[in-house]
C-alpha positions as a printed Julia matrix, in Angstrom:
667×3 Matrix{Float64}:
  68.06  151.24  158.64
  66.43  149.57  161.67
  68.69  148.93  164.62
  66.5   146.62  166.69
  65.81  143.0   165.92
  63.57  140.53  167.68
  65.15  137.86  169.85
  67.09  135.4   167.68
  69.69  132.67  168.01
  71.79  133.87  165.03
  72.17  137.28  163.46
  73.7   137.58  159.95
  75.59  140.77  159.47
  77.87  140.49  156.39
  78.99  138.14  153.59
  80.36  138.32  150.08
  76.81  138.52  148.71
  75.49  141.0   151.26
  75.01  138.9   154.39
  77.51  137.13  156.6
  77.7   135.47  159.87
  78.79  136.09  163.3
  76.66  134.4   165.84
  75.78  135.13  169.38
  75.95  132.29  171.78
  73.16  133.67  173.82
  69.76  135.09  173.12
  69.54  138.87  172.55
  66.59  141.19  172.4
  68.48  144.07  170.79
  71.5   144.19  168.54
  73.31  147.46  167.96
  74.26  147.89  164.29
  76.85  150.35  163.01
  76.88  151.03  159.31
  80.43  150.72  158.01
  81.24  153.36  155.41
  82.46  151.9   152.11
  80.8   148.5   152.57
  78.25  149.33  149.9
  81.05  150.23  147.55
  82.77  146.9   148.15
  79.6   144.98  147.46
  78.99  146.81  144.21
  82.55  146.13  143.14
  82.41  142.39  143.84
  82.33  141.54  140.13
  85.84  142.89  139.63
  87.32  142.1   143.06
  88.47  138.51  143.64
  86.43  136.54  146.16
  89.53  135.97  148.29
  89.89  139.74  148.67
  86.25  140.07  149.63
  86.73  137.46  152.34
  89.72  139.36  153.72
  87.64  142.54  153.94
  84.88  140.52  155.58
  87.32  139.22  158.21
  88.53  142.75  158.99
  84.92  143.9   159.29
  84.11  140.99  161.56
  87.02  141.94  163.84
  85.69  145.49  164.06
  82.21  144.27  164.93
  83.58  142.04  167.69
  85.45  145.07  169.05
  82.25  147.12  168.95
  80.41  144.39  170.82
  83.12  144.35  173.47
  82.82  148.14  173.86
  79.07  147.87  174.26
  79.38  145.03  176.76
  82.06  146.88  178.8
  80.72  150.39  179.24
  83.39  151.06  181.86
  85.96  151.51  179.09
  86.99  155.09  178.68
  85.99  157.2   175.72
  89.57  157.27  174.39
  89.84  153.47  174.44
  86.64  153.2   172.53
  87.81  155.62  169.89
  91.15  153.79  169.71
  89.46  150.49  168.99
  87.17  151.94  166.36
  90.03  153.82  164.67
  92.22  150.71  164.4
  89.37  148.57  163.07
  88.25  151.17  160.56
  91.83  151.66  159.39
  92.23  147.92  158.93
  89.12  147.76  156.77
  90.16  150.74  154.67
  93.62  149.22  154.17
  92.15  145.92  153.02
  89.76  147.73  150.69
  92.69  149.6   149.2
  94.7   146.43  148.68
  91.79  144.65  147.08
  90.61  147.35  144.73
  93.84  149.0   143.6
  95.23  146.26  141.32
  91.89  145.19  139.8
  90.95  148.8   139.17
  94.27  149.53  137.46
  93.97  146.34  135.39
  90.46  147.04  134.19
  91.13  150.72  133.46
  94.21  149.54  131.53
  91.92  147.67  129.11
  90.93  151.0   127.63
  94.55  152.03  126.95
  95.63  148.57  125.61
  92.65  148.11  123.33
  94.63  147.85  120.07
  97.16  145.38  121.51
  94.4   143.16  122.93
  92.66  143.07  119.54
  95.98  142.35  117.75
  96.71  139.48  120.16
  93.36  137.96  119.32
  94.0   138.29  115.58
  97.42  136.62  115.93
  96.01  133.75  117.99
  93.26  133.32  115.4
  95.79  133.17  112.54
  97.92  130.59  114.36
  94.88  128.4   114.96
  93.79  128.68  111.33
  97.26  127.58  110.16
  97.1   124.57  112.48
  93.62  123.78  111.19
  94.81  124.0   107.58
  97.76  121.65  108.24
  95.47  119.05  109.8
  92.9   119.32  107.0
  95.62  118.84  104.35
  96.98  115.81  106.21
  93.48  114.3   106.32
  93.05  114.98  102.59
  96.32  113.18  101.79
  95.35  110.28  104.04
  92.0   109.98  102.25
  93.91  108.99   99.1
  95.15  105.96  101.05
  91.6   105.09  102.12
  91.98  106.58  105.6
  89.53  108.71  107.58
  89.94  111.2   110.41
  89.81  110.1   114.03
  86.66  111.05  115.94
  88.48  113.44  118.29
  90.11  115.14  115.28
  86.71  115.65  113.63
  85.37  117.06  116.9
  88.35  119.43  117.15
  87.81  120.71  113.61
  84.14  121.31  114.35
  85.04  123.26  117.49
  87.57  125.32  115.54
  84.99  126.26  112.9
  82.52  127.26  115.59
  85.13  129.31  117.46
  86.24  131.05  114.26
  82.66  132.2   113.7
  82.52  133.6   117.24
  85.86  135.4   116.84
  84.76  136.86  113.5
  81.57  138.17  115.11
  83.63  139.8   117.87
  85.99  141.38  115.32
  82.97  142.82  113.52
  81.82  144.42  116.78
  85.28  145.92  117.27
  85.19  147.47  113.8
  81.77  148.99  114.48
  83.05  150.56  117.71
  86.14  151.97  115.96
  83.99  153.6   113.28
  82.08  155.56  115.95
  82.99  159.26  115.33
  85.85  158.05  113.1
  87.59  156.55  116.11
  88.03  159.91  117.9
  85.25  159.29  120.37
  84.53  155.58  120.78
  81.95  154.15  123.13
  84.2   153.64  126.19
  81.83  151.34  128.06
  81.36  149.19  124.94
  85.12  149.23  124.33
  85.76  148.03  127.87
  83.35  145.1   127.39
  84.91  144.24  124.03
  88.37  144.17  125.63
  87.23  141.71  128.27
  85.57  139.5   125.65
  88.64  139.65  123.38
  90.95  138.55  126.21
  88.62  135.66  127.0
  88.43  134.56  123.33
  92.22  134.79  122.97
  92.65  132.38  125.87
  90.07  129.98  124.39
  91.79  130.11  120.97
  95.2   129.32  122.48
  93.75  126.5   124.56
  92.07  124.95  121.5
  95.32  125.19  119.53
  97.14  123.3   122.3
  94.49  120.57  122.08
  95.21  120.22  118.34
  98.46  118.31  118.9
  97.21  114.79  118.08
  99.34  111.65  118.08
  97.18  110.09  115.31
  95.11  112.09  112.85
  93.61  109.28  110.75
  93.03  105.55  110.61
  92.52  103.12  107.76
  88.96  102.63  106.61
  87.77   99.22  107.76
  86.82   96.77  105.04
  83.12   97.33  104.35
  80.95   95.17  106.54
  80.04   91.78  105.19
  76.36   92.64  105.24
  77.09   95.22  102.51
  78.42   92.48  100.23
  75.93   89.78  101.2
  74.26   88.46   98.09
  70.56   89.07   97.65
  70.5    85.72   95.81
  71.27   83.8    99.01
  68.43   81.44   99.78
  68.16   79.08  102.74
  67.74   75.9   100.7
  68.06   72.62  102.55
  71.46   71.84  101.0
  72.79   75.23  102.1
  70.99   75.2   105.43
  72.71   71.95  106.38
  76.18   73.29  105.53
  75.41   76.54  107.38
  74.4    74.66  110.53
  77.5    72.47  110.36
  79.74   75.54  110.16
  78.01   77.23  113.11
  78.31   74.07  115.21
  82.01   73.81  114.39
  82.54   77.44  115.38
  81.07   76.66  118.81
  83.21   73.52  119.16
  86.42   74.27  121.09
  88.11   71.25  119.5
  87.49   72.51  115.97
  90.06   75.25  115.3
  90.15   75.01  111.49
  87.05   74.46  109.39
  87.09   73.78  105.66
  84.25   74.31  103.18
  84.53   72.83   99.68
  82.4    72.19   96.61
  81.96   68.61   95.52
  84.15   67.32   92.71
  82.9    67.5    89.15
  81.45   71.02   89.21
  83.91   72.96   87.16
  86.65   72.27   89.66
  84.39   73.07   92.6
  83.69   76.66   91.55
  80.33   78.42   91.46
  78.75   76.52   94.35
  78.19   79.63   96.44
  80.96   78.99   98.97
  81.85   82.67   99.21
  78.21   83.68   99.57
  77.74   81.12  102.33
  80.77   82.17  104.39
  79.66   85.8   104.07
  76.35   84.8   105.62
  78.3    83.0   108.36
  80.29   86.2   108.92
  77.07   88.17  109.18
  75.48   85.74  111.63
  78.51   85.4   113.92
  78.74   89.18  114.05
  75.07   89.44  115.04
  75.51   86.81  117.77
  78.74   88.45  118.98
  80.53   85.09  119.08
  83.94   86.6   118.33
  85.63   89.83  119.35
  86.91   90.35  115.79
  86.1    88.76  112.41
  88.53   89.01  109.5
  87.89   87.98  105.89
  90.42   87.93  103.07
  90.72   86.31   99.64
  93.83   84.15   99.11
  93.63   83.14   95.39
  95.8    80.76   93.38
  98.89   82.96   93.73
  98.65   84.61   97.15
  99.67   88.27   97.29
 100.93   88.61  100.86
 100.95   92.39  100.81
  97.34   92.56   99.65
  96.29   89.98  102.25
  98.0    92.02  104.96
  96.12   95.09  103.8
  92.74   93.33  103.93
  93.43   91.89  107.39
  94.6    95.29  108.65
  91.46   96.92  107.23
  89.19   94.51  109.12
  91.14   95.08  112.35
  91.37   98.88  111.84
  95.13   98.54  112.01
  97.33  101.17  110.36
 100.31   99.39  108.8
 103.64  101.12  108.52
 104.87  101.48  104.95
 107.87   99.31  105.68
 109.08   95.89  104.63
 106.75   92.92  104.34
 108.42   91.45  107.43
 107.61   94.53  109.54
 104.0    94.57  108.32
 103.68   90.85  109.03
 104.89   91.37  112.6
 102.25   94.07  113.12
  99.56   91.7   111.83
 100.81   88.88  114.07
 100.82   91.0   117.23
  97.41   92.51  116.45
  95.78   89.1   115.95
  97.37   87.76  119.14
  96.0    90.72  121.09
  92.4    89.66  120.31
  91.05   87.1   122.75
  88.56   85.5   120.33
  89.01   86.02  116.59
  87.69   84.32  113.44
  89.79   84.35  110.26
  87.92   83.58  107.03
  90.27   82.66  104.17
  88.31   82.52  100.92
  89.37   80.76   97.71
  92.36   78.78   98.97
  93.91   76.72   96.17
  96.84   75.1    97.91
  98.64   74.83  101.22
  99.08   78.4   102.47
 102.22   79.25  104.4
 100.56   80.91  107.38
 103.99   81.62  108.82
 104.8    83.88  105.86
 101.54   85.78  106.34
 102.23   85.69  110.09
  98.88   84.25  111.12
  99.42   82.55  114.49
  98.7    78.83  114.64
  96.03   77.49  117.01
  98.82   76.08  119.18
 100.06   79.63  119.81
  96.67   81.38  119.95
  93.91   79.16  121.29
  91.28   81.83  120.7
  91.98   82.01  116.95
  89.65   80.03  114.66
  89.94   79.7   110.9
  87.27   79.07  108.26
  88.54   78.5   104.73
  86.92   77.75  101.38
  88.56   75.72   98.65
  87.78   73.86   95.44
  89.96   70.92   96.38
  89.35   68.48   99.23
  93.09   67.65   99.64
  93.69   71.3   100.56
  91.76   70.66  103.78
  94.29   68.01  104.74
  97.25   70.23  103.87
  95.76   73.03  105.98
  95.1    70.6   108.87
  91.35   71.23  109.02
  89.65   69.3   111.83
  86.2    69.81  110.27
  85.53   69.34  106.52
  82.13   70.42  105.2
  81.01   69.69  101.6
  78.72   72.01   99.65
  76.67   69.87   97.28
  74.95   70.59   93.99
  71.39   71.83   94.17
  68.84   69.09   93.84
  66.33   69.53   91.03
  63.67   71.05   93.28
  66.1    73.66   94.64
  67.43   74.45   91.17
  63.94   75.0    89.8
  62.97   77.25   92.72
  66.11   79.37   92.27
  65.58   79.63   88.51
  61.96   80.77   88.91
  62.97   83.33   91.52
  65.82   84.68   89.39
  63.99   84.74   86.04
  60.66   85.79   87.62
  58.77   82.95   85.93
  54.99   82.74   86.32
  53.37   79.35   86.75
  52.41   78.24   83.26
  52.13   74.53   82.26
  53.86   74.91   78.9
  56.6    77.19   80.22
  57.28   75.16   83.36
  58.32   72.13   81.31
  60.84   74.12   79.28
  62.17   75.89   82.39
  62.79   72.5    83.98
  64.76   71.35   80.92
  66.89   74.51   81.04
  67.46   73.95   84.76
  68.75   70.44   84.05
  71.37   71.9    81.7
  72.66   74.08   84.56
  73.71   70.89   86.36
  72.65   72.09   89.81
  75.36   74.77   89.97
  74.04   78.01   91.56
  76.15   80.42   89.49
  74.98   78.81   86.25
  71.34   78.91   87.34
  71.55   82.57   88.34
  73.34   83.78   85.2
  71.04   81.89   82.83
  67.97   82.92   84.81
  68.86   86.61   84.65
  69.52   86.36   80.91
  66.04   84.88   80.38
  64.16   87.26   82.67
  60.96   88.41   80.98
  61.58   86.28   77.87
  58.87   84.39   75.95
  58.33   80.64   75.66
  60.12   80.65   72.28
  63.17   82.29   73.85
  63.28   79.61   76.54
  63.06   76.89   73.87
  65.93   78.42   71.9
  68.03   78.67   75.06
  67.33   75.04   75.91
  68.52   73.78   72.5
  71.6    76.02   72.52
  72.6    74.81   75.98
  72.23   71.19   74.92
  74.56   71.75   71.95
  77.1    73.84   73.88
  80.02   71.92   75.37
  83.36   73.26   76.56
  85.0    69.93   77.26
  88.41   71.27   76.2
  88.58   73.47   79.31
  90.86   71.89   81.88
  89.05   70.44   84.9
  85.57   70.61   83.35
  83.67   67.34   83.08
  81.18   66.94   80.26
  78.41   65.64   82.52
  78.7    68.66   84.82
  79.47   71.33   82.24
  78.24   74.53   83.92
  80.74   76.49   81.85
  78.45   75.96   78.89
  75.74   77.94   80.67
  78.08   80.84   81.27
  79.32   80.74   77.67
  75.74   80.76   76.43
  75.04   83.78   78.62
  78.02   85.56   77.06
  76.72   84.82   73.56
  73.47   86.66   74.37
  75.27   89.93   75.11
  75.47   92.94   72.8
  78.75   93.68   71.05
  79.86   96.53   73.32
  78.96   94.53   76.43
  80.94   91.53   75.16
  83.97   93.73   74.6
  83.81   95.1    78.16
  83.37   91.58   79.52
  86.5    90.29   77.78
  88.55   93.28   78.93
  87.44   92.66   82.52
  88.55   89.03   82.29
  92.13   90.19   81.59
  92.47   91.67   85.07
  93.82   89.41   87.85
  91.5    87.2    89.85
  89.4    89.05   92.47
  90.76   92.38   91.2
  88.77   95.57   91.83
  88.32   97.06   88.35
  87.81  100.82   88.23
  84.96  101.57   85.82
  86.53  104.88   84.76
  89.77  103.08   83.91
  87.83  100.52   81.89
  86.1   103.36   80.0
  89.42  104.84   78.92
  90.64  101.5    77.62
  87.48  101.07   75.56
  87.82  104.6    74.13
  91.41  103.9    73.11
  90.76  100.51   71.53
  87.46  101.22   69.76
  88.84  103.76   67.3
  86.09  103.06   64.78
  83.39  104.1    67.25
  81.81  107.51   66.76
  82.39  109.07   70.17
  81.39  112.72   69.93
  82.18  113.3    73.57
  84.15  111.4    76.17
  81.05  111.46   78.34
  79.19  109.52   75.62
  81.79  106.77   75.8
  81.61  106.69   79.59
  77.83  106.35   79.44
  78.08  103.44   76.99
  80.61  101.63   79.18
  78.48  102.26   82.28
  75.49  100.79   80.47
  77.53   97.73   79.46
  78.79   97.27   83.02
  75.25   97.51   84.41
  74.11   94.9    81.9
  76.91   92.56   82.99
  76.01   93.1    86.64
  72.36   92.38   85.9
  73.47   89.1    84.29
  75.68   88.25   87.32
  78.71   88.21   85.02
  80.14   91.08   87.07
  79.89   91.66   90.82
  79.98   94.76   93.0
  83.53   95.83   93.84
  84.96   97.87   96.69
  82.33  100.55   96.1
  79.96  101.71   93.36
  82.87  102.8    91.12
  84.46   99.33   91.04
  83.45   95.89   89.8
  84.85   92.38   90.22
  84.52   89.14   88.29
  83.83   85.7    89.73
  86.8    83.42   89.1
  84.66   80.87   87.24
  83.2    83.6    85.0
  86.7    84.94   84.43
  87.78   81.5    83.22
  85.11   81.73   80.53
  86.48   85.06   79.31
  90.05   83.8    79.28
  88.91   80.66   77.48
  87.25   82.73   74.77
  90.36   84.86   74.21
  92.89   82.04   74.63
  92.9    81.23   70.91
  91.95   84.69   69.71
  88.81   83.32   68.08
  86.5    86.27   68.79
  85.19   89.17   66.76
  87.53   91.58   68.55
  90.64   89.5    67.82
  91.58   89.77   71.48
  94.27   87.43   72.7
  95.37   88.12   76.25
  98.5    87.42   78.23
  98.3    87.91   81.99
 101.36   85.95   83.12
 105.03   86.52   82.54
 106.65   83.12   82.19
 109.8    81.87   80.54
 109.47   81.28   76.78
 106.15   83.14   76.65
 105.29   84.02   73.05
 103.91   87.55   72.83
 103.91   87.84   69.03
 100.2    87.02   68.64
  99.04   88.8    71.8
  96.81   91.84   71.36
  96.47   92.57   75.09
  99.01   92.19   77.91
  97.95   92.82   81.52
 100.83   92.36   83.97
  99.92   93.26   87.56
 101.88   92.28   90.69
 104.94   90.96   88.9
 108.66   91.39   89.34
 110.44   93.66   86.87
 113.45   91.35   86.93
 111.34   88.91   84.88
 110.57   91.57   82.28
 112.85   91.42   79.22
 114.54   94.54   77.91
 112.51   94.31   74.73
 109.13   92.77   73.89
 108.33   91.88   70.29
 104.57   92.31   70.06
 103.66   93.46   66.53
  99.89   93.0    67.13
  99.71   94.42   70.66
  96.96   97.03   71.14
  96.88   97.48   74.92
  99.59   97.1    77.57
  98.98   97.45   81.29
 101.87   97.35   83.75
 101.11   97.95   87.42
 101.63   96.99   91.04
 105.22   96.2    90.27
 107.48   94.56   92.8
 111.19   95.33   92.95
 112.44   98.22   90.77
 110.03  100.69   89.18
 112.35  101.36   86.23
 111.92   99.64   82.88
 114.08   99.63   79.77
 113.6   102.34   77.15
 113.84   99.64   74.47
 110.82   97.78   75.85
 108.42   99.44   73.37
 110.5    99.08   70.2
 108.46   96.12   68.98
 105.02   97.6    69.73
 104.18   99.59   66.64
 100.41   98.99   66.93
 100.07   99.93   70.6
  97.02  102.15   71.16
  96.58  102.09   74.95
  99.38  102.21   77.52
  98.56  102.1    81.24
 101.4   102.43   83.75
 100.89  102.23   87.5
 103.9   103.22   89.65
 106.28  103.02   86.69
 109.19  105.33   85.93
 109.38  105.92   82.17
 111.4   108.31   80.03
 109.79  110.5    77.37
 112.21  109.0    74.84
 110.41  105.65   75.15
 107.08  107.2    74.22
 108.45  108.6    70.96
 108.45  105.05   69.57
 104.67  104.69   70.06
 103.35  106.51   67.0
  99.82  105.0    67.19
  99.28  105.63   70.9
  95.82  107.05   71.64
  95.52  106.7    75.44
  98.3   107.1    78.03
  96.98  106.27   81.5
  99.35  107.02   84.39
């Protein structure tokens, strides 16, 4: 090692990585270096010696070097003094080296003797983490049944756990390979030492990840699917709709307009089928794109508002998890959540009468100035009852708009002879969008003769006995004509769908089971055959716009005006299926001629102990309020019952013994 250096301002002698600093304050031509025994050993051992210990050794070494410099500078010091200084400094360094290396050396050598315990600790930590992972996965699975999904941080945690489990498994495989070396009598000690260090590290990571798995919330309710998912492909920006759309958007920007009402003009089947729902969905979509409001909520009110369902829809839009408590507690949660949003738009669709917003706990505009409300209704007086500052009518299509929509829906080519007949059919639709669309889809791809037949049938068809339908604006006739064009199986499915409550999400699988139970004369070789037939019927109804998309692909819904047609057909039982439905439980209701009873969202206190229904084929009881228990004698007068569907009902086996013709029991 060279001992002479050229003149320099600073000379680096030692550091934790092989060079450190003491500096001379003056220029030197030579610098005497003394190699300190053991320094090389310390540097090689730096990976197992803490950096703090290395610094302490460095300080002791620096002191010795300063002493050496002083000896060199003062040559008058005696030989014994020099040896004294060097002995003390060297002893100090050796002592520090001993302190620093003893404990780490013992600890690392101990890895070899504690190998089995270290591996067992890792296995135990792994098992504990897997149990925690399993508990969380089961909780998420249960929540999924209530339409809830895992939080993002929970999903990330589960992903990290899976990745860590793979790493731990790979390490355990390495351990097994090492143990099999010479049957465990002569393992690879260097490899075993490395495996011990890695196992200790993985054990700490596993425990740390398990501690992070203590979440306050695992899941949240799935938000109501975005409005753009439900937006109708039939929406066209016709002038009559464009005007109403612009008026709504202007009112939403007007600070003085807190409540906006949209209604169909009188004389159109009670104001139904104008496309009010389609229009407000487009408003929802546009306001979301423009980011006008912080939150947008849409819910359907209906003739008989179901407060609990409305709360659920509002909570879904706001990603609010409601406690399964009383309606009052849920209402308070809704109220506080809405108030917490600075700018919010509430869209209330299909309002039939004055809605008690206090019962739903929607804050008034006096309490929450940033809350705006857009509602649709069939009746103009409802706007006054709801204190709407802006009232916007949705008019019938003019003839030009009706013809354009019919041609688009039925895919009609320009043909002089056909155009005249198409125009006559359009006139029978009375400018009502839903009538135009349903008739148009039924006549898609049909010949000129088919259009002529449809025109004459529509002219003869009149449903003037339906309440609220005016003869000069009889769009119901178009819907009834569309029904008459259906195949037998499709008609049967249509009528069954009309028995469900308004705006109800009908599960297609549930509908299939009802059809299987009622159509006993059908030759169903396999249940799957029946399901396929029902699916085909449902698709046909959707293609005709007699059914709409439901919550997802497994559900369908029925427009309230279309539903009225189905109920009108079954009201007198004058149909080939002899279906006569009852969907309300009122005093003095006569069930003796009913073949189908669908009671959903009713109070069991209104249900008699016994129902005399000698012709009843299907009974559905579900969504019951109050007690879930019903009388065992309820079924004594139902000898012909084939299908029984019970949702959240407690029933004894003794009751079922009375139903000797029962084919389907759906729980």
